[in-house]
C-alpha positions in Angstrom: -0.2 -0.1 0.0 2.7 2.7 0.8 4.6 1.5 -2.3 2.5 3.6 -4.7 2.2 7.6 -4.4 -1.7 7.0 -3.8 -1.3 4.6 -1.6 1.2 6.7 0.8 -1.3 9.6 0.6 -4.1 7.3 1.5 -2.0 5.9 4.8 -1.1 9.4 5.8 -4.8 10.7 5.3 -6.1 7.9 8.1 -3.4 9.2 10.6 -1.5 6.3 10.4 1.7 7.4 11.6 0.3 8.0 14.9 -0.7 4.5 15.5 2.7 3.5 14.2 4.5 5.5 16.3 2.4 4.2 19.6 3.0 0.8 18.3 6.6 1.4 17.9 6.6 2.7 21.5 5.6 -0.5 23.2 6.1 -3.5 20.9 8.8 -5.8 22.4 9.6 -7.6 19.1 12.5 -6.0 17.5 11.7 -7.3 13.8 8.3 -5.4 14.4 9.6 -2.4 15.6 12.2 -2.4 13.0 8.9 -2.7 10.2 7.5 0.3 12.0 10.5 2.3 11.6 10.7 1.6 8.0 7.3 2.6 7.1 7.2 5.6 9.2 10.6 6.9 7.1 8.4 6.2 4.2 5.5 8.1 5.7 7.4 10.8 6.9 9.7 11.2 4.2 9.9 13.4 1.2 7.8 12.3 -2.0 10.2 10.6 -4.5 10.8 12.6 -7.5 9.0 12.1 -11.0 9.5 8.3 -12.5 9.6 7.2 -8.7 6.1 7.1 -7.5 5.9 3.5 -7.4 8.7 2.1 -5.0 8.4 -1.3 -6.3 9.6 -0.3 -9.8 12.3 1.6 -8.7 15.7 0.3 -10.2 18.5 0.0 -7.3 21.8 0.1 -8.1 23.5 -3.6 -7.4 26.2 -2.3 -5.0 23.5 -0.6 -2.9 21.3 -3.5 -2.9 24.1 -5.6 -1.6 24.7 -3.0 1.1 21.0 -2.8 2.2 21.0 -6.7 2.2 24.3 -6.9 4.4 22.7 -4.1 6.6 19.4 -6.3 6.8 20.9 -9.3 7.5 23.3 -7.8 10.4 19.9 -6.4 11.8 18.5 -10.1 11.9 21.5 -11.2 13.4 20.8 -8.7 16.8 17.4 -9.7 16.8 18.3 -13.7 17.3 
């Protein structure tokens, strides 16, 4: 839902940020907290530029993709 510009707009208009902020504050599970943080960043961040309205269709450079994958794996190790 948050991948497209209209979806992000709808999520923002429903006040989802406030709910996520509260959930993040009391959620004990690190993976759920991380998911909340990621979605909050999408909701409060600036809207992507032209041609990037659908985040699922954005081309990510291989080097950046590897770095993000590495960071994700490091985060998962911390949760275990």
